[in-house]
C-alpha positions in Angstrom: 28.0 -10.5 36.2 27.4 -10.4 32.5 28.3 -7.4 30.4 25.4 -5.6 28.8 25.4 -5.4 25.0 23.8 -3.1 22.6 20.3 -3.9 21.6 20.0 -4.9 18.0 18.4 -2.4 15.7 14.9 -3.2 14.5 13.8 -3.1 10.9 11.0 -0.7 10.1 8.3 -2.0 7.8 7.0 -3.1 5.6 4.5 -0.5 6.8 3.1 0.8 3.6 1.0 -2.2 2.5 -2.5 -1.1 3.2 -2.7 2.6 2.2 0.1 3.2 -0.2 0.4 0.1 -2.4 -2.7 -2.1 -1.6 -2.6 -4.0 -5.0 0.9 -5.3 -4.0 -0.6 -7.1 -1.0 -3.8 -8.4 -2.6 -6.3 -5.8 -1.2 -9.3 -5.3 -3.4 -9.0 -1.6 -3.9 -6.5 0.6 -5.7 -4.1 3.3 -4.5 -4.8 7.0 -4.9 -1.5 7.1 -6.9 -0.4 4.6 -9.4 2.0 4.0 -12.3 0.2 6.3 -14.8 0.9 10.0 -14.5 -1.1 11.0 -17.4 -4.7 10.8 -18.7 -6.3 12.2 -21.8 -4.6 14.4 -24.3 -1.6 15.7 -22.4 1.0 17.6 -24.4 4.5 16.0 -24.6 6.3 12.9 -25.6 4.8 9.8 -24.0 7.3 7.5 -22.5 7.5 4.5 -20.2 10.1 4.1 -17.3 10.9 0.6 -16.3 13.3 -0.8 -13.7 13.9 -3.1 -10.8 15.2 -2.5 -7.3 18.2 -4.8 -6.5 19.7 -5.5 -3.1 23.4 -5.8 -2.2 23.5 -9.3 -3.5 22.0 -8.3 -6.9 18.7 -10.0 -6.1 15.4 -8.4 -7.0 13.5 -6.8 -4.1 9.9 -7.9 -4.6 8.1 -5.5 -2.2 9.8 -2.2 -2.6 7.8 1.0 -3.2 8.9 3.7 -5.7 7.6 7.2 -5.8 8.4 9.6 -8.6 7.8 13.3 -9.0 8.5 15.2 -12.3 7.9 18.2 -14.4 5.8 18.2 -17.5 7.1 18.4 -21.1 7.6 22.2 -20.7 9.5 21.8 -17.4 6.6 22.8 -15.1 5.5 20.8 -12.0 1.8 20.1 -11.8 0.2 22.8 -9.6 -3.5 23.7 -9.2 -2.6 27.4 -9.2 -0.8 27.3 -12.6 -2.7 29.8 -14.7 -1.6 28.2 -18.0 -3.8 25.2 -17.3 -1.8 22.9 -19.6 -1.2 20.5 -16.6 -4.8 19.2 -16.9 -4.5 15.4 -17.1 -0.9 15.4 -15.8 -0.4 14.4 -12.2 3.4 14.7 -12.0 3.4 12.2 -9.2 3.3 8.4 -9.3 3.7 5.5 -6.9 4.2 1.8 -7.5 5.1 -1.3 -5.6 7.4 -3.7 -7.3 5.2 -6.5 -6.1 2.4 -5.4 -8.5 4.4 -6.7 -11.5 5.1 -10.4 -12.2 8.8 -9.5 -12.8 9.0 -7.3 -9.7 9.6 -4.1 -11.8 8.4 -0.6 -11.3 6.7 0.7 -14.4 5.6 4.3 -15.0 3.7 5.7 -18.0 4.3 9.4 -18.3 5.6 12.1 -20.5 9.3 13.0 -20.9 10.0 16.0 -18.7 11.4 19.3 -19.9 14.2 21.2 -18.2 12.8 22.9 -15.1 15.0 26.0 -15.1 17.1 25.8 -18.3 20.1 24.6 -16.4 19.0 21.2 -15.1 18.7 18.4 -17.6 15.3 16.7 -18.0 15.0 14.4 -15.0 12.6 12.5 -12.7 12.9 12.7 -8.9 12.8 9.2 -7.3 12.2 8.1 -3.7 12.8 4.4 -2.7 11.1 2.8 0.2 11.8 -0.8 1.2 12.2 -3.1 4.2 15.4 -2.7 6.0 15.7 1.0 5.2 15.1 3.2 8.2 15.0 6.3 6.0 13.9 6.4 2.4 16.5 7.0 -0.3 16.4 9.8 -2.8 17.8 9.7 -6.4 17.1 10.9 -9.9 16.6 9.4 -13.3 18.2 11.2 -16.3 17.8 10.2 -19.9 20.5 8.7 -22.2 19.3 10.7 -25.2 19.9 14.0 -23.4 23.8 13.9 -23.4 24.3 17.6 -24.0 21.8 18.6 -21.3 23.2 16.0 -18.9 26.7 17.4 -19.4 25.5 20.9 -18.2 23.3 19.7 -15.3 24.7 21.0 -12.0 23.4 18.1 -9.9 24.7 15.4 -12.3 28.0 17.3 -12.4 28.3 16.9 -8.6 28.4 13.1 -9.1 31.8 11.5 -9.8 32.1 10.8 -13.5 32.4 7.0 -13.1 29.2 6.8 -11.1 26.9 9.0 -13.3 25.7 6.0 -15.4 23.9 4.8 -12.3 21.4 7.6 -12.8 21.0 7.5 -16.6 18.1 5.5 -18.0 18.8 3.8 -21.4 16.3 4.5 -24.2 14.8 1.6 -26.1 12.4 2.0 -29.0 9.4 -0.3 -28.9 6.3 -0.4 -31.2 4.3 1.3 -28.4 6.9 4.1 -28.0 10.0 5.0 -26.1 10.9 2.9 -23.0 13.6 4.0 -20.6 15.2 1.4 -18.4 17.1 1.9 -15.2 17.6 -0.5 -12.3 18.1 0.9 -8.8 21.0 -0.9 -7.0 20.7 -0.3 -3.2 24.3 -1.5 -2.5 27.2 -3.2 -4.2 29.6 -2.3 -7.0 26.8 -0.8 -9.2 25.2 1.1 -6.3 22.9 3.9 -7.4 23.9 7.4 -6.4 21.6 8.6 -3.7 21.3 12.2 -2.5 21.3 13.5 1.0 18.3 15.9 1.0 
């Protein structure tokens, strides 16, 4: 009689093609969320965030999905009940499939966030979805030109010093404005710090 063995696990996805990132898969309609978090005259410094998702071998993942959620330039999250009304034109949420870019990047046009509570450094919350992940991964993007605020940030302080650079996007000045670059490494020696939330 043969010995029974454990059934192999089954990969979930890609299950987000049709509704969440239709452009990535050639559908002829657009997603309700995209790579631009702003429209019109929104107060704050306009920036672009660019990066790639890399697997454990350092190869680009061409069909990952990235979602971001962030505060505005004054450190406030977009909310319809905000009586100040300055969030008009600022969504605070974006979604992009890496397959929508010829170089398999995620690209977000937004404004640089302010500190949410005076203690946290300006940051962007990131969720990564990709094939092979049974649960999505949570991380953050901090900014290289916010060294003093980064040094005081309680979440960044909880990360071992030698791994903090995996969360810090490097600023590059372009003619169109500031571009921050950060690749997300899913595994390997440069693995991005992910948070258990």
